N, C-alpha and C positions, 0 to 999 in steps of 0.2 A: 504493499499500500504506500509505504513511504518512497519507494521509488517511481511509481506512477505520478505521487504529486510531485516530486521532484522534476519530472520529466514535463508536466503540464506547466511547472512555473519558468522552465527552460523555454519552453514552445512561446509561452506569453511575452516572455522578455525580447526574445528573439523578433515577434512580431511588433513589439513596441519600439525595438531599435530601428526594426526597416521603417517603420512608419515615420519615425523623427527624421531618420536620414531622408527618406524621400521629400519632407516638408521642405527642406532647403532646396529642392529642384523642382523642374518645371510641373505644371498641374494636370498636363496631359500625358499618357502614357503611348508614345507613337507605337510601339511595338504590340499594342493591344488592340489594331484596327483588325476589321474583318479581311478576308481573301480578296475582295474586290478593291481594296484600299492600295492607293500608289503613294510612292514620297518623291518630295522634290526638294534639294537644298540648294539655298542662295545665300551669296554673300556680298555685303554693298553697303559698307557704314554700319553705322549704330544700330542694332539688331532692334530696339524699340520701334524705329521708323520702318522696319520692314515686315514685322508682324501685321500691323493696323491694315494696309492696304491689302494683303490677302485675306486677312478674316472677314472682308466684305464679300467676298466672290462664292457664289452658289455653288456647292460641289465640294468647296474645300473642309474638310471636317475639323482639321486643326492645325495650329501653326505653334511652333516652340522656339523658343530662342536657345541658342547655344554656342558651341564652339567647334570647329571642324579643320581640317587640313594641316594639322602640328602632329609633333609626335609625342607629346605629353600626355597621359591618360588621366582621365577625371580630371582636366584642367579646370582652374577657378580663374574667376574674373581678376582677381589680383595678380595672377600668374600671366595671365593673355594680355591684360593690358599694360605688361611691360614692354610686347612685342617680342620678347624673347623665344616663346614657345611655339612659334610658327604657325598658330592657329588663327582664324579668321573669326569674326564675330558673324553668327550666321542665324538663318532660321531652316528649319526644316518643315515642310507642309505635308501633312497628309490628305490626300484627296481623292475622290471618287472619280474615275475616269469615264464613268457613263454619264457624268453632269458637267464636267469641265475637263479640259485638255491640256497637255503640257505646253501647247503653243500659246494658250492661253494666258498659261503662267507666266512663260517668257514674256508676253506683250506687259503684262502688268510689271513685270521686274524690270525690264527696261525703262518704263514710264516712271521709275521712283530711285533712279539712282544716276549717278555721273560715271558712265563707262569708258571715260577719256581719262581720268585721274588715276595715276598709277602710285601714288603717294598717300591715298588716304580717301577719305570721303567727306567733303566740305569742310566743317571745321575741325574734324578729327582726324590727324593725322597719325601715321604709322600703319606698319604692315597688317596689323590685325583688322583695319578699316579698310582694305582693299575690297573690289569687286571681284567675285568669282563665282560660276556655276558648277556644281558639283553634282557631276551625273551618276545615276544609279544604274542604267541600262545602257548598250551601244544605241539603242533609238534615241534616248534622251540626248546623249552625245550628238548625234546627227542633226536632230532638231536645233539643240543649242548652236552648232556651229553655222547652220541654215541662216538661223535668226540672226546670230551676230553679224555674218557677211551682210545680209541685207540691210542692217542698222548701219553700219559702216560704209556701204556704199550709197547711202540715202541722201548723202548731203546736208543732214541735219546738223552735224559737227564741224567744226574746223580743225579740230584734232583726230586721230584714229583710234577707234575702241581699242582698249587693253585689257577688258575683262577677259580673265582666263576660263578655261573649259577645264576641268581637272576631274580625275576619277573620284568618287565617293570612298571614303575608307571608315571613318567612324565619326562619330555626332556624340557629344558630351553636351548635358542638358546644362542651361545656365540655371544660376540661383534663382529660388522662388519670388525673390523681388523683381527679377528683371523680367519675368512673364508677364503677358497681357499687361504691360505697362499703359499704355494708350486709354486703357479702359480705366484703370486704377488710379490714375494720375494724369487726368484728361488736362488741367491746365497747366501743369509742367511742361508735360509731352508738347502741347501747341507752342509753349514759348520756347522750348528747345528746338523745336523743327524751325519755328521762324528765326531763330537767332543763330543758327547754324549756316544759314542761307540755302539750305535745302529747299524750301518752297519758293523761294525767289528764282533760282535757279530754274526748277522743273518747269515754273509757270513761262519763263522765257523760252527754253527749250521745245516745248511744246505748244507755243501761242502762235496766232496766227497776225498778220499785221495789225489788226485791231486791238491786240492785247487780251485775247479771248482764246483759250484753247481751241483748235483746229482740226477737224474731223477729215477724213480723207474718204470718202465713201467709194467703195469700188469691190467687184467681185473677183476674190483672189484665184490664182491660177487652180486648175483643176487638181493637180497633185498636191497642191497647198489644201485644198480642201478637205481631202482626204487624213492629213494630218489635224487639220485646226477643230473639225468636227466629230463631235461623238457619232457612233453607229446609229443611233437614232436621229440627231440633228441631221444626218447626210440622207438617211433614207425618207425623212419628210421633206426636208428642203429642195433635194435634187432627183428624187423619185417618187416625188408626190405623193407619199405616205401619209398615213394618219395614225396619231398614237392613240393610246388608251384613254377614254373619258375618265374622270376622278383618280386617274393616277398618272398626273402630270404635274409640273412644275408651278404653274401660274392660274390655275382653274380657281382658285380659293385666294389668291393673292390680294390683300386688301391696301397694301400701302401705296402712298404717292408717289409717283415717277411717270417714266415714259418705258415703251417698249421699241425695241430697234431691232432691224433684221440682225439675226444671229451671225449672218454670212457677211453683208457688206458693213454693217453698223447705220446704215440710214434709217431714222425715225419714222415709225409705223402709227403708234397708237398712244394715248394718252390715258393715265387711271381716271381722270375725269370721266371719260367717255367708256369705262368698263363697267359692267353691270353683271349682276347673279341671273344667268338665263336658267340654270337648273339642269345644264346640259352636260356639264362636267368638262367643258374646255373654256377657257377665256373667252368672253364674247364680249365686243365692244358696238356702239352705236353709231360710229363714225370712225375714219382713220384721222391722226393728229393732224393734216393738212388736206385739203380735198383732192390733191393728184398725187397723194404719197403713195398710193397701191395702183397697181393696173388689174383691170377685171377681163376675165376671158371665159367664154362658154365651155363646160366640162361636160362633154356626152358618154364618160365612161361608165355610169350607170343608168338603167331605163329613163330615167328622169333627168332631165337637162337641167345642170346646176350652174352657179356661177361662182367660177373659182377666183381667187385672190391672191396675186404674186407682188412680190416687191419690183419696184422699177429698177433700179440699178443691178441688185444681186439678181434677179429673176427668180428667186425662192419661191417655192411652193409655200403659201402660209396657211391656207386653209378655203373657204367657203363663205359667201354673203347670201343670206337668206331674208326673206320679206316678212318675218313675224317677231322683228323687234320691239322695243319700247314706242309708245305712241310719239315721242320727241322726233324719230325718223323713219318709223317702222322698219328698221334693216337691224339684222344680227350678224356683224363679223364673227364669223365662229372660226378660232384661228387655234393652230397647234402650239403649244409652249416651246417646244423642240423648235420651232422656227424663230423665236423669239429670244431677246436676251432684256431683261429688266434692269433699269438703272434708277434707283432711288434718287428723292427731289434733291437729297443734300448732296449727292455726287455729280450733279449734272453739271457744274461748272468744269469740275477736275477731269472729268471724262469727256469734256469737248463739246456739250449742249447747252451751255449757258444760256443759250436765246429761248430755251423753253422755259427758263425759270419762270418766265413772266405768267404762264400757265397756272402758278400755285401762288400769286401774290394775293 
């Protein structure tokens, strides 16, 4: 009996010690995701400013701050901050590839760093603040190299892109007080971003001549679409498919914002015109602008229907029916897989600032 009691005491102690040790590290156990989860690891300056932009992406399950690229095992912030460990301050993202893609993550990554700075990142100087993409698979390496070359030849920068693409080795989660910093310390976080020069630089780089971010609406090449879109997005937009009702992303989304073509980014619908049609698909009374979409006859079924496609991307979006609310009498029944939702608070930084007036 004494032996059993002693064993239980030891077991409880081990559990307590493990819990205490874990409390000093991140909030998300990245290795406990399901079999369909994939990982992406990026470095590009202070990891506080890396977490926040990715947490907003649908399909991202979790973002953790940590250290990677060096030889020191279980590195601490104090060690990494000296610059002698070889580690980068980095984030590791767990994401569902059925809802977001690696190229979409790369696009968000480039738009939140200075890829031409070889000595650090904005106000943070030192090797630990350099930018780098750590690939987990050969496919991630290929996509990262394509993405970097496209950016390097875009003419957007007056200096070459120096962001390295390196094989992933190990990731050490940072201390708990570094995790979710933007949510836990919003005032300090905003002051840090502004004071570091990051926000001013990104606005200048990704701005048009009028000082607002500029979107380039175009349909990517066929080979790019295969990488950019999830299988369902490809089936719906490129093969005129239809997703399941009530089992899609936006059918019951009630947030304020706009819906854009997942292929080209062109604005399509506003949340102001969205309503509950009880059909299980996102439904709208009108497009965001009168000529935002193209209508075509659809005779694939016995009854003739009116198909709705995007103008620039030529994406199949859904159909329009004459059984909508009395305000217009129309029901634009769309596929969530053909859309990307941009919340009201993100419109300006995503390049859709002109649509803020809809929500004033």
